C-alpha positions in Angstrom: -8.0 14.2 21.2 -5.4 13.4 24.5 -7.4 14.1 27.4 -10.0 11.1 26.3 -7.5 9.2 25.5 -5.5 9.7 29.5 -8.5 8.6 30.6 -8.1 4.8 29.8 -4.9 3.7 30.1 -5.4 1.0 28.2 -7.1 2.3 25.4 -4.7 4.4 24.3 -1.8 2.2 24.3 -4.6 -0.3 21.8 -5.3 3.3 19.9 -1.6 4.0 19.4 -0.3 0.5 18.4 -3.9 0.1 16.1 -2.0 3.8 14.6 1.7 2.3 14.2 0.6 0.3 12.4 -1.8 1.9 10.5 1.0 4.1 9.7 3.6 1.7 8.8 1.3 0.2 6.2 0.8 3.5 4.7 4.6 4.5 4.4 4.8 0.8 2.8 1.8 1.4 0.1 3.4 5.8 -0.3 7.3 4.3 -0.7 5.8 1.2 -3.0 4.3 3.9 -5.1 6.9 6.4 -5.5 10.0 4.2 -5.8 9.1 -0.2 -7.0 5.2 0.6 -9.6 6.9 3.9 -11.7 10.1 1.9 -13.2 8.1 -1.2 -13.7 5.2 0.4 -15.5 4.7 2.6 -18.1 1.8 3.5 -17.3 0.2 4.1 -14.0 -2.5 3.5 -13.2 -4.9 4.2 -15.9 -8.3 4.5 -15.6 -11.5 6.1 -16.6 -12.5 8.9 -13.9 -15.7 9.2 -15.3 -16.7 5.3 -13.9 -17.4 4.1 -10.6 -15.3 0.9 -11.9 -11.7 1.3 -11.5 -11.3 -1.4 -14.4 -7.9 0.4 -15.1 -4.1 -1.4 -16.6 -1.5 -0.9 -15.8 1.0 -2.1 -19.3 5.1 -3.7 -18.0 7.7 -2.2 -19.8 9.0 -5.6 -19.1 7.1 -8.8 -18.2 9.6 -10.8 -17.8 12.0 -9.7 -15.8 9.3 -8.8 -13.6 8.8 -12.1 -13.0 12.1 -12.2 -10.7 12.6 -8.8 -9.5 12.6 -9.7 -5.7 11.9 -5.9 -5.2 8.8 -5.4 -7.1 7.8 -9.1 -5.6 8.3 -8.6 -1.9 6.5 -5.6 -2.4 3.6 -7.5 -4.0 3.6 -10.1 -1.8 3.2 -7.7 1.1 -0.1 -6.2 -0.3 -1.5 -9.1 -0.7 -0.8 -10.4 2.8 -1.9 -7.6 4.3 -5.4 -7.6 1.9 -6.1 -10.9 3.4 -8.4 -10.7 6.1 
């Protein structure tokens, strides 16, 4: 695959830039799933595996503290901004 990308250096740079952005986004999401969400919610993503609607719920441990929790708000806003088109 590297040989294919090296044929066009500009395409190689564009692909590397895109992949770096994707890797950073994935790392931030994984960090949030492992460190931010578990300490603030009773259950993770509680949804039935048998249907495809993904109509699940997340039950907060302390809803009022989430309103001022800077780490949680930063994570939430970052994810919202990344998913906007």
